[in-house]
Short mmCIF file of the C-alpha atoms (twelve columns), coordinates in Angstrom:
data_MODEL
# 
_entry.id   MODEL 
# 
loop_
_atom_site.group_PDB 
_atom_site.id 
_atom_site.type_symbol 
_atom_site.label_atom_id 
_atom_site.label_alt_id 
_atom_site.label_comp_id 
_atom_site.label_asym_id 
_atom_site.label_seq_id 
_atom_site.Cartn_x 
_atom_site.Cartn_y 
_atom_site.Cartn_z 
_atom_site.pdbx_PDB_model_num 
ATOM 1   C CA . MET A 1   19.573 -16.014 54.283 1 
ATOM 2   C CA . ALA A 2   20.902 -13.800 51.523 1 
ATOM 3   C CA . TRP A 3   17.187 -11.982 49.406 1 
ATOM 4   C CA . ARG A 4   15.885 -10.904 53.108 1 
ATOM 5   C CA . GLN A 5   18.664 -8.455  52.688 1 
ATOM 6   C CA . PRO A 6   17.514 -6.803  49.930 1 
ATOM 7   C CA . ALA A 7   19.672 -4.090  49.841 1 
ATOM 8   C CA . LEU A 8   22.744 -5.682  49.433 1 
ATOM 9   C CA . VAL A 9   21.706 -8.061  47.054 1 
ATOM 10  C CA . LEU A 10  19.598 -6.059  44.984 1 
ATOM 11  C CA . PRO A 11  23.252 -4.338  43.183 1 
ATOM 12  C CA . PHE A 12  23.984 -8.589  42.600 1 
ATOM 13  C CA . VAL A 13  21.034 -9.200  40.428 1 
ATOM 14  C CA . LEU A 14  21.144 -5.406  38.706 1 
ATOM 15  C CA . ALA A 15  24.539 -5.520  38.015 1 
ATOM 16  C CA . ALA A 16  24.258 -9.853  35.965 1 
ATOM 17  C CA . TRP A 17  20.958 -7.972  34.121 1 
ATOM 18  C CA . VAL A 18  22.981 -5.566  33.036 1 
ATOM 19  C CA . LEU A 19  26.049 -6.920  32.383 1 
ATOM 20  C CA . ASP A 20  23.869 -10.053 30.740 1 
ATOM 21  C CA . GLY A 21  22.941 -7.574  27.887 1 
ATOM 22  C CA . LEU A 22  25.968 -5.766  28.107 1 
ATOM 23  C CA . ASP A 23  28.405 -8.874  27.095 1 
ATOM 24  C CA . GLY A 24  26.008 -10.146 24.243 1 
ATOM 25  C CA . TRP A 25  26.315 -6.866  21.893 1 
ATOM 26  C CA . LEU A 26  29.925 -5.851  23.329 1 
ATOM 27  C CA . ALA A 27  30.747 -10.094 21.454 1 
ATOM 28  C CA . ARG A 28  28.917 -8.693  18.452 1 
ATOM 29  C CA . ARG A 29  29.384 -5.261  17.302 1 
ATOM 30  C CA . LEU A 30  33.382 -6.330  18.060 1 
ATOM 31  C CA . LYS A 31  33.441 -9.637  16.430 1 
ATOM 32  C CA . GLN A 32  33.426 -11.905 19.293 1 
ATOM 33  C CA . ASP A 33  30.634 -14.066 19.100 1 
ATOM 34  C CA . SER A 34  31.198 -17.445 18.837 1 
ATOM 35  C CA . PRO A 35  28.049 -20.351 18.062 1 
ATOM 36  C CA . PHE A 36  30.022 -21.314 22.421 1 
ATOM 37  C CA . GLY A 37  29.142 -17.832 23.797 1 
ATOM 38  C CA . ALA A 38  25.232 -18.150 22.554 1 
ATOM 39  C CA . LEU A 39  25.209 -20.604 24.363 1 
ATOM 40  C CA . PHE A 40  27.557 -20.892 27.284 1 
ATOM 41  C CA . ASP A 41  25.152 -17.092 27.463 1 
ATOM 42  C CA . GLN A 42  21.655 -19.227 26.498 1 
ATOM 43  C CA . GLU A 43  22.850 -21.569 29.561 1 
ATOM 44  C CA . THR A 44  23.733 -19.656 32.485 1 
ATOM 45  C CA . ASP A 45  20.651 -17.156 31.722 1 
ATOM 46  C CA . ALA A 46  18.548 -20.838 31.644 1 
ATOM 47  C CA . GLY A 47  20.794 -21.486 34.629 1 
ATOM 48  C CA . LEU A 48  20.197 -17.912 36.965 1 
ATOM 49  C CA . VAL A 49  15.798 -18.611 35.818 1 
ATOM 50  C CA . LEU A 50  15.752 -21.754 37.533 1 
ATOM 51  C CA . LEU A 51  17.509 -20.667 40.309 1 
ATOM 52  C CA . LEU A 52  15.022 -17.756 40.375 1 
ATOM 53  C CA . CYS A 53  12.598 -19.884 40.559 1 
ATOM 54  C CA . VAL A 54  13.736 -22.332 42.941 1 
ATOM 55  C CA . GLU A 55  13.605 -20.275 45.826 1 
ATOM 56  C CA . LEU A 56  10.324 -18.238 45.420 1 
ATOM 57  C CA . VAL A 57  9.079  -21.765 46.057 1 
ATOM 58  C CA . VAL A 58  11.192 -22.153 49.103 1 
ATOM 59  C CA . THR A 59  11.488 -18.818 50.247 1 
ATOM 60  C CA . ARG A 60  8.874  -16.903 49.513 1 
ATOM 61  C CA . GLY A 61  6.210  -19.213 49.339 1 
ATOM 62  C CA . PHE A 62  5.052  -19.177 45.623 1 
ATOM 63  C CA . GLY A 63  3.548  -22.689 44.412 1 
ATOM 64  C CA . PRO A 64  5.507  -25.164 42.583 1 
ATOM 65  C CA . TRP A 65  3.993  -23.386 39.146 1 
ATOM 66  C CA . VAL A 66  7.035  -20.796 39.467 1 
ATOM 67  C CA . LEU A 67  9.395  -23.763 37.965 1 
ATOM 68  C CA . ILE A 68  7.591  -23.474 34.856 1 
ATOM 69  C CA . ALA A 69  9.784  -20.531 33.914 1 
ATOM 70  C CA . GLY A 70  12.978 -22.061 35.141 1 
ATOM 71  C CA . ALA A 71  12.276 -25.473 33.753 1 
ATOM 72  C CA . LEU A 72  11.255 -23.737 29.648 1 
ATOM 73  C CA . ARG A 73  14.806 -23.946 28.680 1 
ATOM 74  C CA . TYR A 74  15.648 -27.414 29.627 1 
ATOM 75  C CA . ALA A 75  12.482 -29.043 28.195 1 
ATOM 76  C CA . LEU A 76  13.572 -27.210 24.817 1 
ATOM 77  C CA . VAL A 77  16.465 -29.084 24.817 1 
ATOM 78  C CA . LEU A 78  15.204 -31.808 25.123 1 
ATOM 79  C CA . ALA A 79  12.569 -32.217 23.122 1 
ATOM 80  C CA . GLN A 80  15.497 -31.397 20.499 1 
ATOM 81  C CA . LEU A 81  18.056 -34.105 21.018 1 
ATOM 82  C CA . LEU A 82  14.346 -36.253 20.305 1 
ATOM 83  C CA . ALA A 83  13.217 -34.454 17.116 1 
ATOM 84  C CA . THR A 84  14.049 -35.957 13.779 1 
ATOM 85  C CA . ARG A 85  16.111 -33.735 12.614 1 
ATOM 86  C CA . PRO A 86  17.816 -30.690 13.894 1 
ATOM 87  C CA . ILE A 87  16.314 -27.496 15.248 1 
ATOM 88  C CA . PRO A 88  18.145 -23.865 14.679 1 
ATOM 89  C CA . GLU A 89  17.552 -21.633 17.606 1 
ATOM 90  C CA . ARG A 90  15.888 -19.191 17.523 1 
ATOM 91  C CA . ARG A 91  17.423 -15.823 18.835 1 
ATOM 92  C CA . SER A 92  15.159 -12.402 18.990 1 
ATOM 93  C CA . THR A 93  14.907 -8.838  20.671 1 
ATOM 94  C CA . TRP A 94  11.845 -10.560 21.513 1 
ATOM 95  C CA . GLY A 95  12.940 -12.937 23.386 1 
ATOM 96  C CA . ARG A 96  15.608 -10.964 25.499 1 
ATOM 97  C CA . ALA A 97  13.424 -8.806  25.923 1 
ATOM 98  C CA . VAL A 98  11.214 -11.213 27.748 1 
ATOM 99  C CA . PHE A 99  14.028 -12.359 29.678 1 
ATOM 100 C CA . SER A 100 14.728 -8.953  31.494 1 
ATOM 101 C CA . PHE A 101 11.080 -8.909  32.233 1 
ATOM 102 C CA . SER A 102 10.732 -12.396 33.671 1 
ATOM 103 C CA . TYR A 103 14.649 -12.298 35.168 1 
ATOM 104 C CA . LEU A 104 13.682 -8.694  36.634 1 
ATOM 105 C CA . SER A 105 10.662 -9.733  38.131 1 
ATOM 106 C CA . LEU A 106 11.571 -12.729 39.762 1 
ATOM 107 C CA . ALA A 107 14.176 -11.256 41.095 1 
ATOM 108 C CA . SER A 108 11.415 -8.606  41.782 1 
ATOM 109 C CA . ALA A 109 9.292  -10.864 44.264 1 
ATOM 110 C CA . LEU A 110 12.055 -12.411 46.610 1 
ATOM 111 C CA . LEU A 111 14.526 -8.740  46.826 1 
ATOM 112 C CA . THR A 112 11.014 -7.278  47.508 1 
ATOM 113 C CA . GLU A 113 7.831  -6.792  49.519 1 
ATOM 114 C CA . LEU A 114 4.579  -9.502  47.812 1 
ATOM 115 C CA . ASP A 115 2.056  -6.345  46.696 1 
ATOM 116 C CA . ALA A 116 0.028  -6.925  43.969 1 
ATOM 117 C CA . VAL A 117 2.737  -5.978  41.613 1 
ATOM 118 C CA . THR A 118 5.195  -8.281  41.858 1 
ATOM 119 C CA . ILE A 119 2.362  -10.990 42.020 1 
ATOM 120 C CA . VAL A 120 0.172  -10.603 39.323 1 
ATOM 121 C CA . ALA A 121 3.844  -10.034 36.909 1 
ATOM 122 C CA . VAL A 122 5.502  -12.968 38.270 1 
ATOM 123 C CA . PRO A 123 2.131  -14.713 37.101 1 
ATOM 124 C CA . ALA A 124 2.879  -12.410 33.625 1 
ATOM 125 C CA . GLY A 125 6.250  -12.307 32.781 1 
ATOM 126 C CA . LEU A 126 5.882  -16.892 32.384 1 
ATOM 127 C CA . GLY A 127 3.757  -16.832 30.412 1 
ATOM 128 C CA . LEU A 128 5.246  -14.198 28.191 1 
ATOM 129 C CA . LEU A 129 8.158  -17.055 28.429 1 
ATOM 130 C CA . LEU A 130 5.180  -20.051 27.251 1 
ATOM 131 C CA . PHE A 131 4.892  -17.669 24.858 1 
ATOM 132 C CA . SER A 132 7.920  -16.818 23.454 1 
ATOM 133 C CA . PHE A 133 8.979  -20.330 23.722 1 
ATOM 134 C CA . ALA A 134 6.044  -21.063 21.919 1 
ATOM 135 C CA . PRO A 135 7.071  -21.205 18.445 1 
ATOM 136 C CA . ASP A 136 10.478 -23.235 19.313 1 
ATOM 137 C CA . PHE A 137 8.577  -26.084 20.731 1 
ATOM 138 C CA . LEU A 138 5.905  -26.228 17.555 1 
ATOM 139 C CA . ALA A 139 9.385  -26.390 15.306 1 
ATOM 140 C CA . VAL A 140 10.367 -29.715 17.661 1 
ATOM 141 C CA . ALA A 141 6.811  -30.539 17.377 1 
ATOM 142 C CA . ARG A 142 6.681  -30.611 13.445 1 
ATOM 143 C CA . ALA A 143 9.322  -30.954 13.099 1 
ATOM 144 C CA . ARG A 144 8.398  -35.157 14.696 1 
ATOM 145 C CA . GLY A 145 5.798  -35.079 12.223 1 
# 
């Protein structure tokens, strides 16, 4: 499994994280951003987080609870589809910071030895993700009445 060779994988994980932030910043800065680009970015981020979560369960022995982090985006999309009126998506600096922390904690859990910091960081990242998604789920609940 490639994950067992962190020296080979780490540059790609870090590059994906840096380029994820850079492409959105450049698009906004150059006025090349679009609703499709923002949606594509969100969905690729969600897919990558889900992939990292599945790998943690399969290769590192984490419990299925870690899959919650990977499922949050998809649960929100489903809830929005079931809402009685459209719910605008929020994008915030806080959300980007939470994503970065969560992504890096998940990647770290895959690429390094599991130590006390990593074992605390993964559930902390999940808690932050739950907290950051809460306003969106509350908005959907209010829309459903």
